[in-house]
N, C-alpha and C positions, 0 to 999 in steps of 0.2 A: 799934564798928558803923559801918557805911558811911555816907558822904553822897552825896547825888544826883549829886556831881560824878564818881562812878565811871563814869557813864554818859555823860560829857559828850562824849569824842571819838567814841564809838559813836553817839550822837545826831546829830553833824555828818556821819559817814560814812553814816549811814542816809538823811539828807537829802540829801546830794551825789549818793548813787549811786542813790537812788530805791528802797531795799530793800524798801519795802512792808511794814514791820514794825508790828504792831498793838501789841505790848507785849513788853518783856523784863524778866526776872526773874532775880535773882542770890541764890544761897544759897552761903554759905560757913561750915563749920562755926568756931564761936567769934564769928561776925560777924553771924548771923543772916540775915533775907531784906530784899531791897529790891526794888523795881520802879518801871518808868518806863512810861507809857501813852503811845502816839501817837494812840490812839482808844479808844472807850469799852471798858469791861472785859466784854465779852460771851463767853459760852461760843461756840466756834468749832469747826468741823469739823477735827479734827486730822489727817485723811486716815491716811496708813500708819504714823504714830505710834501709831494703834490696835493695830497688828500686836504691838508689844511687851508690850501689856495682854494679849493672847491668849497669847502665849507664858509670860507669867507663871502664868496659868491652867495652862497645860501642866505647868510645873514643879510646881504646888502639887498638881495631881491626880497626879503622879508620887511626891510626898511623901506623900499620902495612900493609897498603894499601889493607885490605881486604873489605872495605866498604866506603861509603861516606854518610854524613848524608842526603844528596839530593837524595840517592838512594830510589826508592820505595820499599816498603817492599814485595809487592806481586812478585816482580821480583826474590826474593829469594825462592819463594814458588810456583814453576810452577805447581807443582802437584794439586794445589788447584784453579787454573785460571779458570777454567772451571764451579767451583760451586760459584766462589766469587760474592759477590753482586755489583751493579752498584756503581761505585765510589771506590771500595777498590782499584783499580789500581792507585789512585791518592795519595794514602796515603804515605807519605816520613818518614823516620825514624825521622827527626827532628821533625815532626808532632807528633810522639808516645813520644819522649822525653818530649814534652811540654804538652802531656796530650790533643792533639787537634786532634785526629784521625778521628773525623767525626761520630764515633759509641759511641752514649752516653748511655752507660749502663756499669755497674760495671765491669762485666766480659764478658758475651757473650749474644747475644740476647736469645739463648736457654739456660735456666737455669735448665732446667730439669736434676736431678741428675743422671738418668740412661744414658743420653746422655753424660753427662760430664765423666761419668765412662766408657763408651764404644767407644767415638769418639774423635778422635784426636783434641786437643784444639785448634789447627791452622785452623783446618777446620770450626769449630764452629765460630771462630774470622772472617774469610773470608766470610763465608755464611751469618753473620749476616747483617741486613740493615743498610745504611748509614743514620744517623738523621743530620747531617750538612756536608758542604765542609769542607775537611780536611784542618787543619791548621787556621780555622777561629774561633773555637769555643772551649774553654776550658771545659772538663768533666773529672774529675778524675775517671780514668778507670784501674784498675789492669790488664785488658787484654793488655793494650798498653805495659806496662812494661813486661809482661809475653811473648809478641810477640818479644820485643826487645832482650831478653834471648834466644828465640828460633833462632832469627838471628844471634846472636854470635855462637849458635851451628852450624847452617848451614855453616857458613864461616870458623869455626875453627875446626869442628869435635868433639868438646868437650862441655859439658853442661857448664854453665855460672861458676858454682861452680868449676869444673875442669880446666876451662880455666883461673880462677883466681888465683888457687893454686900455681903456680910457678911464676907467674906475680906480684901477690898482697900478697895473705895471707902468703907465706913462708917469702917474704922479711920483712913483719910486724910482723913477729913471732906471727901470729895467727895461731894456732896449729889445724888442722883436724877440721874445721869448720863444722857442721852439717847444710845442707841447703835442705829442704823439696822438693819433687817432685810431680808433677802430676801423673795420673795414667798410663802415659805411660813412665814415668821415665826422663822428662825434669826438669830442676830446675824451681822453680815456678817464681824466678824472681823479683817479685813484692813484695814478703813476703816470710817467711820460714826459713831465716836466723838465726841461734842462735849464739849470742856472749856475753861475759861478758862485763861490762861497760867499763874495760880498753881496750878491743879489739875494741868496737865502737870508743873509743876517738881515737884510733889510726888512724883510717880513717879521723875523723875531723882534726887531726893533718896534715896528709899526705895534705889535700886540702888546710889547711892554708898555706902550705910550697909549693903550687903550683905544687903539684903531685909529689915531690921530697922527697926521704926518703934516709938519709945518703948521700952517693954518687951515688944514681941511680934515674933517672927520670922515676917513675914507671908509671904515667898517664901524658900524653902531657900537659905541662904547658897551652898552648893555649887553650886545651879544658878545663881544670879545670877553666880558666878565663871565657870561655863561659858559663860553667855551670850556673854561678850566674850572668851573665850579660846579656845573650840572653834570656830574660825572657817573659813571657806573663802575662796578668792580668787574674786572676781568676773570675773576674768581680762578685764579692760577691757572688761566689759558695758556700761560707761556712758563718756560722752565726759570727765567731770569727775573728776579725781583723788579728790576727796573722797568720790566714790561707788565707787571702785575699791581703797579701801585694806583692805578686808576686812568679811565678813559673818558675824555670829555667829547667835543665836538669836532672829532678827527685831530684831537691832541692827546699827549699823553702826560700823565703826572709822573714827575720823579719820586724816589724814596725820600730825596731831601725836601722836607715839609715846604710848602709855599712856592716851589717852583715846578716848572712845566716845560714842555718842548714840541717842537715839530719833529718829526722821526721818520726817516726813511732807511730802507734796507741798505746794508753795509757801512752805515755810519754816516748819514746825510742828518744831522742834528743841529737845531738851533735852539738852544737852552735858555729860557727865560728865567731870571733871578731877581724877582721883583725887589726884595729887599736891598739888594746892592744897586738897584737900577741898572742892571747889566744884561746883556745878551753874548752868550759863546756860541759861536757857531762852526761846524766843522763840515766839509766833504770829505769824503774817504772811500776806500774799497777794504773793508774787512769782512772776509767771509765767515770767520770762526768765532769771534767774540766783540761783535761791534759794540755792545753796552759797556765794554771794558773803556771805551771812550768817553763815556758819560762820567764814569767813575773816577777817571783820570782828570777830567775838567773840575769835577768837585774836590779832588784831592790837591791838585797842582796849581790851579789858577784862582777859584773862587776864594781861597783864604787870604790871597794877595790884594783883593779889591775893597 
């Protein structure tokens, strides 16, 4: 079993560099779990780490025969076909997972607040003009993940949050998680999920274990493998090397080979280190250099495993 000393150097680094960490959780097969708190153990907004949960829902729907990654997203929304911009019909679900939907803006081309409060966001997505050929150009867009969530809802009749309750959250003993919604009541998908550090760590552990939890296969193993092996090059989309190492199905590769992570703004990370059979998870609020937390994890904790 671990002792609290495993966190000693990381605690010093976090204090000296003002990393803004709320809590850090370590799981390693054969050693169990240990956590250090810098503040109260509250559920916090995990920001874009929410995206990985939406990706898991896509993998589950594919396993249930509800969809295929090659399916075109517009085919699930025939009600918007007449207003969809040229090229929208080419966007496949896999393009959305890769952030290569061909509509290179964060949410929607129409960002007017009034429109977003009164118009279905799926309509805004399809109306938006294409700026590149789907599948050819990485652009980190929350709209891609939002529409993945809407697709889950189309094929299951449940919001992403409700779809995952019995399939993922309940088996992981994540109790009644809050997931914010758009004005028309659809889970944000791309952000808005609120979890404790330990809850987020459970998702990292599930992915380390190829989607298996105890005696249940929650996410198809082949899909989990594809999440971090079927990757695209962000092509220097970001300034930080840790954000340019590669992007899979709503997960990120780290610069340390063979490792990957869930990643949310301000330092919500669950870092999967397969060769150590370990997961290191943080919740944080770091507005200036959140990827410094990743570097501290690899410098201060991973060598001790």
